N, C-alpha and C positions, 0 to 999 in steps of 0.2 A: 070909124077906124082912123088911126093916126096916119098921116101921109108918109110916104117913104122917106123923104128928106128929113122930116122932123123925127121920125122913129129911128132912123139911122144915127142921127146925132145923139139921141138919148141913149141908145143901146151900145153903140160903139164910138164914144166920144174921142178916144185915142186916135182912131183912124180918121174920123170925120175932121179932126183938127189938122191933119197932115197937109202939107203943100208939096209933097214929093210927086213929081210928074208921073213917074211909073206907077205909083200907087193910085193916083187919081185916074189914070188911064184904065187901070184894072177895075176900079169901082164904076167907071162910066160904062164898062162892058158887062157889068154884073146884071143878072136877071132876078127879079123877085118872083118867088113861087109861093103858093098857098096849098097846104095839104090837109086833108081831113084827118080826124083822129083814127088811128088804126092803120094808116097808110104805111106801106113798106118803103123806106127811104133807100135802103140797100140790103143785099142779102149775101150770105157767105158764098164765096167763089166768084162773085161779080167783080168786074174791073171798075176802078174808080174813075169817073168821068169829070167830076167837079168838086170844088171846095165849097163847103156850105157854112154859112154864118147864120145862126138862129136869131131872129128878131123877136118872135113871140112863140110861146108854147114850149113843149118838151119832147125830145126824141129819146127813146130808151134803146140802149145798145146791149145786146145779149148774144150768147152763143148756146148751142144745143149740145149736150154731152152725148156720148155714144149710147147711153141708156135712154135718151130721148128727153132728158130733163133740161129745161131752160134755166140758165144762170145769168143774172143781170151783171154786166160789167160796170156801167155807169149811166148817167143821164146827161143829156146836153140841153141846157136851158137857154133862155134869152141872154145874149151877150157872150155866148161861147161858140166854139167850133168843135168838131169831132176829132179826137186825137187819132182814131183809127183811120179816118179819111185822110188826115194829114200824112200819116206814116205810109199809107198805101200810095198816095200821090208821089211822095218823095222816093219811095222804094220801088215804084212801078210793080207792085204786087197786088193780087186780088184781096178782097175783103175776107177776113177770117171769121167774121161774125155778121149779125144782121142789125139793122136799125129800124125801129118802128115808132111812129108818132104816138104819144100818149094823150095828146090833145090836139086841137087844130093848131097848125104850125104855119108861121110865115118866116121865110128865110131868103137870104141872098145866095144865089149859086154863081160861082165863078168857074169858068171852064178850066180844065187841066192846063191848057195852053197858056191862058192868061195868068193862072196861078204861078206857073213856073217862070213866066216872063217877069212877073213882079218879084218873085223870090230872088231872081238873079240880078234885077236892076234896082230894087228898093231896099236899102238898109232898114228903113223904118218898118216895112211890112215883114221883112225877114225876122226882125227882132220880135215883132208882135206874134208871129207864128211860133217861134221857138219858145217864147215865154209861155204861150198857151199849152204847147206840148209838154213842157216841164211841169207846169202846174197840174195838168190833167193826169199825166203819168204818175205823179206822186199820189194823186187821189186814188187811182186804180190800184197802186201797190198797197195803199192803206186799206182799201176795201178788201183786197185779196188776203191781207194779213188778218183782218177782222174775221173773214170767213174761215180761215184756217185755224186761228187760235182763239177767237172771241167766243164767249159763251152765248148759246143760241137764245136763251131767255132774255138776256140784257139787250141783244141786238134786235130781237122781236119787239121789245118795249120801245126802243128808239124808232124802229120802223113804224110802229103804230102812232107814235107821237108826231112823226113827220107826215104820215098820211092824213092825220086828223088836224093838221095845223090850222086850216081855215074853217073847218066844221067838225063837230064831234062825230058825226056819222060818215065814215069813210067807205066809199064804194070800191072796196078791194077784196079779192077772194083769198082763200087759204093758199091756193096754187100760185097766185101772183106774189104773195108774201114769201112763199118758199123760193121762188125765182129771185126775188130781191135779196134774200138771205143766203142763197146757195145751199139750201137744205132740202130735205124731202117734205112733201106735203103732209105726210102722216106725223112727222115730228112737229111741224108748225101747228097742226090741228091739236095735238096733245097739249102743247103749251098754251094755246089760245083757250082751250077748255079749262085749264087750271086758272088762267087769268080771269075767266068768267066766274069761276067758283069763288075767287077772291073778291069779286064785285068790281073789278077794274074795267071790264068790257062787257058788252052785250052782243052776242053773235046772232047774225041773221043771214038769210039767203042772199049772197052777193054783196053783203056789206058787214062792217064791224063798227059798232058804236062805242066810243071811248066814254066810259062813265066816270072814272076816277083818274083824271090826268095827272094829278099830283102824285098818286101812288105809283103810276107807271114811270114818272120822272125819277122818283126816289129809287125804284128798282133798277132802272137803266143806269143811273149814276153809281149806285152801290155795287152792282155786279160788274161794271166795267172798270172800277177802280183797281189799281195794282194791289 
């Protein structure tokens, strides 16, 4: 495992290079935590107690509809913070969604008190937080636009390409893909079956194997073009 100082400099070089006393005081008070895969980071209705900066791993942020369907909002990977956490801290409001680790996660947690102190006293940290909020908010809007207006088959192709980026066999279920795409499991399963009939994927219990990556890429690009 990389030591905390070295990992910090690698993942957050912008903050690591700072000489701002208020920012350095905040970092000195930060606490490193390790979470197993599947751990609940926060849940809907909970108050926000800390600002989290992800060093390793990924946190999935999702909400549950009235019908009980989970819809993925975004993922928080290494080098990022959660825009919902930031907005809840700044607005003093409870979480409207939940965060769950998708893999083992290492992160720095900064108490709400230290976060607000640094926001008030450090222009560098304030700029860092606001840049991150702006970038992540734009991503969320783009995702919601894609869910509302994008074609499900092209979005499914892109999701499969992303899930199989490191290995052809992706350990992802139809239900998990439905959550990622903001669709119903039955709709996703129907399109996956068609993809299998085309020879693009091979479906298994609890996994999907991408057989023809080039075909999926062409389909995703062609169907998403204006």
